[in-house]
Structure formats: structure tokens, C-alpha cells
C-alpha positions in Angstrom: 22.7 -13.6 1.9 20.2 -15.8 3.7 16.4 -15.4 3.5 16.1 -13.7 6.8 18.4 -10.9 5.8 16.5 -10.5 2.5 13.2 -10.3 4.4 14.5 -7.7 6.8 15.9 -5.5 4.0 12.6 -5.8 2.1 10.5 -3.8 4.6 9.6 -0.3 3.3 7.5 2.6 4.4 4.1 3.0 2.8 1.8 6.0 2.9 -0.8 4.8 0.4 -2.9 1.7 1.2 -5.6 -0.4 -0.4 -9.0 0.1 1.3 -9.2 -3.5 2.5 -9.2 -4.0 6.3 -6.6 -5.8 8.3 -8.2 -9.1 9.6 -8.5 -9.3 13.3 -6.5 -12.6 13.5 -3.7 -11.0 11.5 -3.6 -8.0 13.8 -3.5 -10.2 16.9 -0.5 -12.2 15.5 1.3 -8.9 14.9 0.6 -7.6 18.4 1.6 -10.9 20.0 4.9 -10.9 18.1 5.5 -7.3 19.1 5.2 -8.1 22.8 8.4 -10.3 22.4 10.5 -7.2 21.8 13.4 -6.6 24.2 13.0 -4.0 26.9 15.1 -2.5 29.7 14.7 -4.5 32.9 12.0 -6.5 31.0 9.6 -3.7 32.1 7.7 -4.0 28.8 6.5 -0.3 29.0 4.9 -0.2 25.6 1.2 0.3 25.3 -0.9 0.0 22.1 -4.0 1.9 21.1 -5.5 0.1 18.0 -7.4 2.6 15.9 -9.7 0.2 14.0 -12.6 2.6 13.6 -12.5 4.9 10.6 -14.4 7.5 12.7 -11.6 7.4 15.3 -8.9 7.8 12.7 -10.8 10.7 11.1 -11.2 12.5 14.5 -7.5 12.0 15.3 -6.4 13.0 11.8 -8.6 16.1 11.8 -7.3 17.2 15.2 -3.7 16.7 14.4 -4.1 18.3 11.0 -5.7 21.4 12.5 -2.9 21.8 15.1 -0.3 21.3 12.3 -1.9 24.1 10.2 -1.9 26.4 13.2 1.8 25.7 13.9 2.7 26.2 10.2 0.9 29.5 10.1 2.6 30.7 13.2 5.9 29.9 11.6 5.1 32.1 8.6 3.9 29.6 6.0 1.2 31.0 3.7 -2.3 29.9 4.4 -2.8 27.8 1.2 0.4 25.8 1.8 -0.5 25.3 5.4 -4.0 24.1 4.6 -2.6 21.7 2.0 -0.1 20.1 4.4 -2.8 19.9 7.0 -5.2 18.2 4.6 -2.6 15.7 3.5 -1.8 14.8 7.1 -5.5 14.3 7.8 -6.1 12.1 4.8 -3.0 10.0 5.5 -4.3 9.1 8.9 -8.0 8.9 8.1 -7.4 6.9 4.9 -5.2 4.1 6.4 -7.0 0.8 7.0 -5.4 0.6 10.5 -3.5 2.8 12.9 -1.7 1.8 16.1 -0.7 4.4 18.5 2.5 3.5 20.4 2.7 4.8 23.9 5.0 4.5 26.9 3.3 3.8 30.2 5.0 6.1 32.8 3.7 3.8 35.6 5.9 1.0 34.2 9.0 3.1 34.7 10.9 2.3 37.9 10.8 5.2 40.4 14.2 6.6 41.4 14.8 9.3 44.0 17.9 10.5 42.0 16.4 12.8 39.3 19.2 12.0 36.8 18.7 8.3 37.2 14.9 8.7 36.9 15.4 10.6 33.6 17.6 7.7 32.3 15.0 5.2 33.4 12.3 7.0 31.4 14.7 7.3 28.4 15.2 3.5 28.5 11.4 3.1 28.5 11.2 5.2 25.4 13.9 3.2 23.8 12.1 0.0 24.7 8.9 1.3 23.1 10.8 2.3 20.0 12.2 -1.3 19.7 8.6 -2.6 20.0 7.5 -0.2 17.2 10.3 -1.5 14.9 9.2 -5.1 15.7 5.6 -4.2 15.0 6.5 -2.9 11.5 8.5 -6.1 10.8 5.7 -8.3 12.1 3.3 -6.5 9.7 5.8 -7.1 6.9 5.8 -10.8 7.8 2.0 -10.7 7.1 2.4 -9.1 3.7 1.5 -5.7 5.0 3.5 -2.5 5.2 3.4 0.5 7.3 4.8 3.9 8.2 5.8 5.6 11.5 4.4 9.1 12.0 5.9 11.2 14.8 3.0 13.7 15.0 1.7 12.3 18.3 5.1 13.1 19.9 4.5 16.8 19.2 0.9 16.8 20.4 0.7 14.3 23.3 -2.0 16.1 25.2 -4.2 16.5 22.2 -3.8 12.8 21.3 -4.6 11.8 24.8 -7.7 13.9 24.8 -9.0 12.8 21.5 -8.5 9.1 22.3 -9.4 9.4 26.0 -6.2 7.7 27.1 -5.0 7.1 30.7 -2.8 10.0 32.0 0.2 7.7 32.3 0.1 6.7 28.6 2.6 9.0 26.8 2.1 8.9 23.0 5.3 8.3 21.0 4.3 7.5 17.5 1.4 6.5 15.2 2.0 3.5 13.0 -0.3 3.3 10.0 -0.5 0.0 8.1 -2.3 -2.1 5.6 -1.9 -3.6 2.1 0.3 -1.3 0.1 -1.1 0.6 -2.8 2.2 1.8 -4.1 5.2 -0.2 -5.4 8.3 -0.8 -3.2 10.6 2.1 -3.7 13.4 1.5 -1.2 15.3 4.6 -0.4 19.0 4.5 -0.5 20.9 3.7 2.7 24.3 4.9 3.9 26.9 2.2 3.5 27.4 0.5 6.9 31.1 1.4 6.5 30.2 5.1 6.6 28.3 4.9 9.9 30.5 2.4 11.8 33.9 2.7 13.6 35.9 -0.1 15.2 37.9 0.4 18.3 
């Protein structure tokens, strides 16, 4: 197995980080590499909101945590458990050295009169943004950093847009936290490729 495959298989998700900040020049290299991701029609619909400020990450974490607690309570979870999960969510976001919100810019999606085709165009834009998110995590890995993809913004897009004062056309997709890992690599098992592949 060559070095590139070893590198790609070495990335892992991290939820605990050392407190040291990510240098601006490192962040800029990561973002530059990310913009080379493939996209449908080369529309490049991804948009990034860099959450450098600890205050910003705290505000977003608190807002998402509160909304999560409300949702869990409405689903019947007991108050103590709901508060615990909410607090863990808040601390995870607030405690990361860096967060990058990944969005799709709806204005970058080609307009189609056919509603079904329009829906497919938007789906392709979401897929393109997801490819950029994967590239971003790998670019961070190339810098000796690790990260984790949180889906919380996808469940609360209007709240995220309000807290971060985003343009209306920027649709939040995921929040990528990253930094120097403060936990050892513990790669989770993967299904064998033979179990998820068919040949025709």
C-alpha cells in the first residue's frame, strides 16, 4: 500500500482538542486546498463561515444546545439527561479551537423551470458541498490536525443563520470542528469493501 493510501486511511474523527489555536496561514492552506474539490457543473456552491472567535463558538454552541434540549424534552427524555446532552453539545462546539460552518449558496444553483430538475440541481449542490467538507477534513489531516463533522446546523438552519448573521441564500449543512487532537487515534471498524460493493 502506498503512502497516499496510508495517509487517507489515517484520518479519524476527534471531539477533544488541545487548546492551541490553528495558525491563520495553516487555515488558509486548508481552505485553498478545499476549493479544489469537484463540483457539479463546476458551480462551486460551497461557502465557509470560519468561527475563529471563542465568543462566536460559545454563542452558537449555547443556541444549538438549548434547541437540542427543547427537542429532547419534547420527545420524552427526562430533564437531567436532556440538560446533560445539551451541555456536552455546547462544550464540544465552544471548546474547539476552530469551527468552520459549511453552507450551500442557493444563488449558485442553476435555475430550472422544471421543478423536479430544480430539485436535482439543488441536490447536486449539496453533494458538491459535502465533497468539499470531506476535502477540508483531509486537508486538515495533511496539516497534522484532525476534525469532526457535526450535523446539528442541518437540523436548525434558521437558528444558525440568525446567530451568525448569514446571507439568506447560505444554507447551513454541517459544522466542522478542528484542531490538534487531545485524544489518541482510535479508528472505528469499517465494513469490508466486499460487503458494500457489487459488480455488474
